[in-house]
C-alpha positions as CSV (number, residue, x, y, z in Angstrom):
1,M,256.3,89.9,37.9
2,K,256.8,93.6,38.4
3,I,253.7,95.8,38.9
4,A,253.8,99.5,38.0
5,I,251.8,101.5,40.5
6,S,250.5,104.9,39.5
7,V,248.5,107.5,41.6
8,L,245.2,105.8,40.7
9,T,246.3,102.2,40.9
10,A,247.9,102.7,44.4
11,T,244.4,102.8,45.8
12,V,243.4,99.7,43.9
13,A,246.6,97.9,45.0
14,A,245.9,98.7,48.7
15,I,242.4,97.2,48.3
16,V,243.8,94.1,46.7
17,C,246.2,93.7,49.7
18,A,243.2,93.1,52.0
19,A,241.7,90.3,49.9
20,P,241.3,87.1,51.9
21,L,242.8,83.7,51.0
22,S,241.2,81.7,48.3
23,A,238.4,79.3,49.3
24,Q,240.4,76.6,47.5
25,D,242.9,76.3,50.4
26,S,242.7,72.6,51.4
27,Q,243.9,73.2,55.0
28,P,241.6,74.6,57.7
29,K,242.1,78.3,57.6
30,T,242.9,78.7,61.4
31,T,245.6,76.0,61.4
32,K,247.2,77.4,58.3
33,L,247.3,81.0,59.4
34,K,249.1,80.2,62.7
35,N,252.0,78.8,60.7
36,E,251.9,80.9,57.5
37,P,253.7,84.0,58.8
38,R,256.6,81.9,59.9
39,A,256.7,80.0,56.6
40,M,256.6,83.2,54.7
41,A,259.3,84.7,56.9
42,A,261.5,81.8,56.0
43,M,260.8,82.4,52.4
44,L,261.8,86.1,52.9
45,Q,265.3,84.8,53.8
46,S,265.6,82.8,50.5
47,P,268.6,83.7,48.3
48,N,266.2,83.8,45.4
49,A,264.8,87.3,44.9
50,K,261.8,86.0,43.1
51,F,260.8,83.8,46.0
52,R,261.2,86.7,48.5
53,E,259.1,89.0,46.3
54,D,256.4,86.3,45.9
55,A,256.4,85.7,49.6
56,A,255.9,89.4,50.3
57,R,253.1,89.7,47.9
58,Q,251.4,86.6,49.3
59,M,251.7,88.2,52.8
60,A,249.9,91.2,51.4
61,K,246.9,89.1,50.4
62,I,246.2,87.6,53.8
63,V,246.3,90.7,56.0
64,A,242.5,90.5,56.8
65,D,242.8,86.9,57.8
66,V,245.8,87.5,60.0
67,T,244.1,90.4,61.7
68,A,241.2,88.1,62.6
69,Q,243.8,85.9,64.5
70,G,244.4,88.6,67.1
71,P,247.2,90.9,68.2
72,E,250.0,88.3,68.6
73,A,249.5,87.1,65.0
74,V,249.4,90.7,63.8
75,A,252.6,91.6,65.6
76,E,254.5,88.6,64.3
77,F,253.2,89.2,60.8
78,Q,254.1,92.9,60.8
79,G,257.5,92.1,62.2
80,C,258.3,90.1,59.1
81,L,257.1,92.9,56.9
82,R,259.0,95.6,58.7
83,E,262.2,93.5,58.2
84,A,261.3,93.1,54.5
85,L,261.3,96.9,54.1
86,K,265.1,96.6,54.2
87,D,265.3,93.8,51.6
88,P,267.8,94.4,48.8
89,E,265.1,93.6,46.2
90,K,262.9,96.6,45.4
91,G,259.9,94.4,44.7
92,V,260.0,92.9,48.2
93,R,260.3,96.3,49.8
94,E,257.4,97.6,47.7
95,A,255.1,94.7,48.6
96,A,256.0,94.9,52.3
97,A,255.0,98.6,52.4
98,Q,251.8,97.8,50.6
99,A,250.9,95.0,53.0
100,L,251.6,97.2,56.0
101,G,249.3,99.9,54.6
102,A,246.6,97.3,54.3
103,F,246.6,97.0,58.1
104,G,245.6,100.7,58.4
105,P,245.8,102.1,61.9
106,A,246.8,98.7,63.3
107,A,250.2,99.2,61.6
108,R,251.1,102.1,64.0
109,D,254.2,100.3,65.3
110,A,255.6,100.4,61.8
111,V,255.5,104.2,61.4
112,A,259.2,104.7,61.9
113,D,260.1,101.9,59.4
114,L,257.7,103.3,56.8
115,T,259.0,106.8,57.4
116,A,262.4,105.6,56.6
117,A,261.1,103.8,53.5
118,T,259.7,107.2,52.2
119,K,263.4,107.9,51.3
120,D,263.9,104.7,49.5
121,V,265.9,105.0,46.2
122,E,262.9,103.4,44.3
123,K,260.0,105.6,43.6
124,L,257.4,102.8,43.9
125,V,258.6,101.9,47.3
126,R,258.4,105.5,48.4
127,W,254.9,105.7,47.1
128,Q,253.7,102.6,48.9
129,A,255.3,103.7,52.2
130,I,253.7,107.2,51.9
131,Y,250.3,105.7,51.2
132,A,250.7,103.3,54.1
133,L,251.4,106.2,56.4
134,G,248.3,107.9,55.2
135,R,246.2,104.8,55.9
136,I,247.6,104.5,59.4
137,G,246.0,108.0,60.0
138,P,246.5,110.1,63.1
139,D,249.0,107.6,64.6
140,A,251.4,108.5,61.8
141,R,251.8,112.1,63.1
142,D,255.5,111.5,63.7
143,A,256.0,111.2,60.0
144,V,254.5,114.6,59.1
145,A,257.8,116.4,59.0
146,T,259.2,113.8,56.6
147,L,256.0,114.1,54.5
148,V,256.4,117.9,54.4
149,E,259.9,117.4,53.2
150,G,258.7,115.0,50.5
151,I,256.5,117.7,49.0
152,K,259.6,119.1,47.5
153,D,260.1,115.9,45.5
154,S,258.0,116.1,42.3
155,D,257.9,112.3,42.2
156,I,256.1,111.9,45.5
157,C,254.6,115.4,46.1
158,F,251.0,114.4,45.4
159,G,251.3,111.3,47.6
160,C,252.8,113.3,50.5
161,I,250.0,115.9,50.3
162,A,247.3,113.2,50.3
163,A,248.9,111.3,53.2
164,I,249.0,114.5,55.3
165,G,245.3,115.0,54.7
166,M,244.7,111.4,55.8
167,I,246.5,112.0,59.0
168,G,244.2,114.9,59.6
169,P,244.2,117.5,62.4
170,D,247.4,116.0,63.9
171,A,249.2,117.1,60.7
172,K,248.5,120.8,61.5
173,S,252.2,121.6,61.3
174,A,252.0,120.9,57.6
175,A,249.5,123.7,56.9
176,P,252.0,126.3,55.8
177,A,253.6,123.9,53.3
178,L,250.1,123.0,52.0
179,A,249.2,126.7,51.6
180,G,252.3,127.1,49.5
181,C,251.2,124.3,47.3
182,L,248.1,126.3,46.3
183,E,250.4,128.2,43.9
184,N,251.8,125.0,42.3
185,K,251.6,125.0,38.5
186,D,249.9,121.5,38.6
187,P,246.1,121.8,39.3
188,L,246.0,118.3,40.8
189,I,248.6,119.4,43.4
190,R,246.6,122.6,44.1
191,A,243.4,120.7,44.5
192,A,245.0,118.1,46.7
193,A,246.6,120.8,48.9
194,A,243.2,122.5,49.4
195,E,241.6,119.2,50.3
196,S,244.2,118.3,52.8
197,L,243.9,121.7,54.4
198,G,240.2,121.1,54.8
199,K,240.9,117.7,56.5
200,I,243.2,119.5,59.0
201,G,240.3,121.7,59.8
202,P,240.3,124.7,62.2
203,D,244.0,124.4,62.8
204,A,244.6,125.4,59.2
205,K,243.2,128.8,59.8
206,D,246.5,130.5,58.8
207,A,245.9,129.2,55.3
208,V,242.6,131.1,54.9
209,P,244.2,133.9,52.8
210,A,245.7,131.4,50.4
211,L,242.4,129.5,50.2
212,A,240.5,132.7,49.6
213,F,242.9,133.4,46.7
214,A,242.4,129.9,45.4
215,L,238.7,130.7,45.0
216,K,239.8,132.6,41.9
217,D,241.7,129.6,40.4
218,P,240.9,128.8,36.8
219,R,240.3,125.2,37.6
220,T,236.9,124.1,39.1
221,E,238.4,121.2,41.0
222,V,240.7,123.6,42.9
223,I,237.9,126.1,43.7
224,L,235.7,123.2,44.9
225,Q,238.3,121.9,47.3
226,A,239.1,125.5,48.5
227,V,235.4,126.1,49.3
228,I,235.0,122.8,51.2
229,A,238.2,123.6,53.1
230,L,237.0,127.0,54.2
231,G,233.8,125.5,55.5
232,R,235.7,122.9,57.5
233,I,238.1,125.5,58.9
234,G,235.0,127.3,60.3
235,P,234.6,130.8,61.8
236,D,238.2,131.8,61.0
237,S,237.2,131.7,57.3
238,K,235.3,135.0,57.6
239,P,237.9,136.9,55.6
240,A,237.0,134.7,52.6
241,M,233.3,135.5,52.7
242,A,233.4,137.7,49.6
243,G,234.8,134.8,47.6
244,L,232.4,132.3,49.0
245,S,229.5,134.6,48.1
246,L,230.7,134.7,44.5
247,A,231.0,130.9,44.6
248,L,227.2,130.7,45.1
249,R,226.9,132.0,41.5
250,H,229.5,129.8,39.9
251,N,228.6,127.9,36.8
252,D,229.5,124.6,38.4
253,K,226.7,123.2,40.5
254,D,229.0,121.3,42.9
255,I,230.8,124.6,43.7
256,R,227.5,126.3,44.4
257,L,226.4,123.5,46.6
258,A,229.7,123.4,48.5
259,A,229.5,127.2,49.0
260,A,226.0,127.0,50.5
261,Q,227.1,124.0,52.7
262,A,230.2,126.0,53.9
263,M,227.9,128.9,54.9
264,E,225.7,126.5,56.9
265,K,228.9,125.5,58.8
266,L,229.9,129.1,59.3
267,G,226.4,130.2,60.6
268,K,226.2,133.9,61.6
269,I,229.8,134.4,60.4
270,A,228.2,134.2,56.9
271,A,225.6,136.9,57.6
272,S,227.1,139.1,54.9
273,A,226.0,136.5,52.3
274,V,222.3,136.5,53.3
275,A,221.2,138.3,50.2
276,D,223.1,136.0,48.0
277,L,221.7,133.0,49.8
278,G,218.2,134.4,49.3
279,D,218.9,134.5,45.5
280,T,220.2,130.9,45.7
281,L,216.8,129.7,46.9
282,F,215.9,129.8,43.2
283,D,218.9,127.9,41.9
284,K,218.0,125.4,39.2
285,E,219.5,122.5,41.3
286,P,217.2,121.4,44.2
287,T,220.2,120.3,46.3
288,V,221.7,123.8,46.1
289,R,218.3,125.4,47.0
290,Q,218.0,123.1,50.0
291,A,221.6,123.9,51.1
292,A,221.0,127.6,50.8
293,L,217.8,127.3,52.9
294,A,219.7,125.3,55.6
295,A,222.4,128.0,55.7
296,L,219.8,130.7,56.3
297,M,218.2,128.7,59.1
298,T,221.5,128.9,61.0
299,M,220.9,132.7,61.3
300,P,217.1,133.2,61.3
301,G,217.4,136.7,62.7
302,E,219.7,137.8,59.9
303,A,217.5,135.9,57.4
304,K,214.6,138.3,58.0
305,Q,215.9,140.5,55.2
306,V,215.1,137.6,52.7
307,I,211.8,136.4,54.3
308,K,210.0,137.3,51.0
309,Q,212.2,135.0,49.1
310,V,211.8,132.2,51.6
311,K,208.0,132.5,51.4
312,R,208.1,132.6,47.6
313,M,210.1,129.4,47.7
314,A,207.4,127.9,49.9
315,E,204.8,128.8,47.3
316,T,206.6,128.1,44.0
317,D,209.3,125.5,44.5
318,S,208.9,122.5,42.2
319,R,209.8,120.0,44.9
320,P,207.0,119.4,47.5
321,E,209.6,118.5,50.2
322,L,211.4,121.8,49.7
323,K,208.1,123.7,49.8
324,K,207.5,122.2,53.2
325,L,211.0,123.0,54.4
326,A,210.6,126.6,53.2
327,E,207.3,126.9,55.0
328,Q,208.9,125.8,58.2
329,A,211.9,128.1,57.7
330,A,209.6,131.1,57.0
331,A,207.7,130.4,60.3
332,A,211.0,130.2,62.3
333,I,212.4,133.3,60.7
334,E,209.3,135.3,61.5
335,K,209.5,134.2,65.1
336,A,213.2,134.9,65.5
337,A,214.5,138.0,67.2
338,P,216.2,140.5,64.9
339,P,220.0,140.5,65.0
340,A,221.7,142.8,67.5
341,P,223.0,146.0,66.1
342,A,226.7,146.1,65.4
343,P,228.8,147.9,68.0
344,A,229.4,151.6,67.3
345,G,232.5,152.1,65.2
346,N,232.3,148.7,63.5
């Protein structure tokens, strides 16, 4: 049976791979698992393509149990799957990549094999190999150049961008390519690129201008991911402060919340937004109000200019817990030293 795997079902398929053996197995689990990889490896040598594919898919279903058997069992099992990536039958290759992905970081020794599989002639095999590399995480850093190249292929572009984000800071060399994707005509690609830049973090600082421009995107999902990314990049996001301040007034509550949370991460770098944060203390969403207050508390000296708003929040907020937090914030702000004057000429 052939299984069509889309962007959404790739995640579900990876979860299915990790499912344990059925409780109906008549043999004791430990005894069976010691022999099963070898038995399945023998099936992978069958001249019958259906038998080989069935064997690969069964191997995908016992990954969790094999892992419990220890490093030697894992190495033997993964060796079978790495060989299966070269099988002439596409279903076998697809299932092998899927199973390796289910091992997550423990499949680090398969990075080279999976990287080669990202250039398979079959799209579903490429998808599974790309997703497996993402699940391996930072140890898949050697695949980043290949994933960047894959961004040019519309069939696997989204998967490559997502996998780069899953690799994280070790994929910093991909930041320029991801920044370029922020201009893609597909909003899903733009949003995924912004999200992956955020996962790279401070090393994606050169993408700040592109992310700042993305704050004007017509799609809320793109703006949201750009705001989150700027917060994760940190102090180097200062050039985007004007856009982040505007985001505090966006119609979408998630964007407003993300903007306030980003400013909390930026701390005094976000001092230019103090007045906007003061206004946000009266947002209709309590989570946004709390995030704005938290952002102000990272720069109590600068927050003196909105002390009246903080005190009013302490008196009028509809949530008792937020009233108490505002009372505490007001006291801390009043005790804080005023900010140092800016150097002459700045």
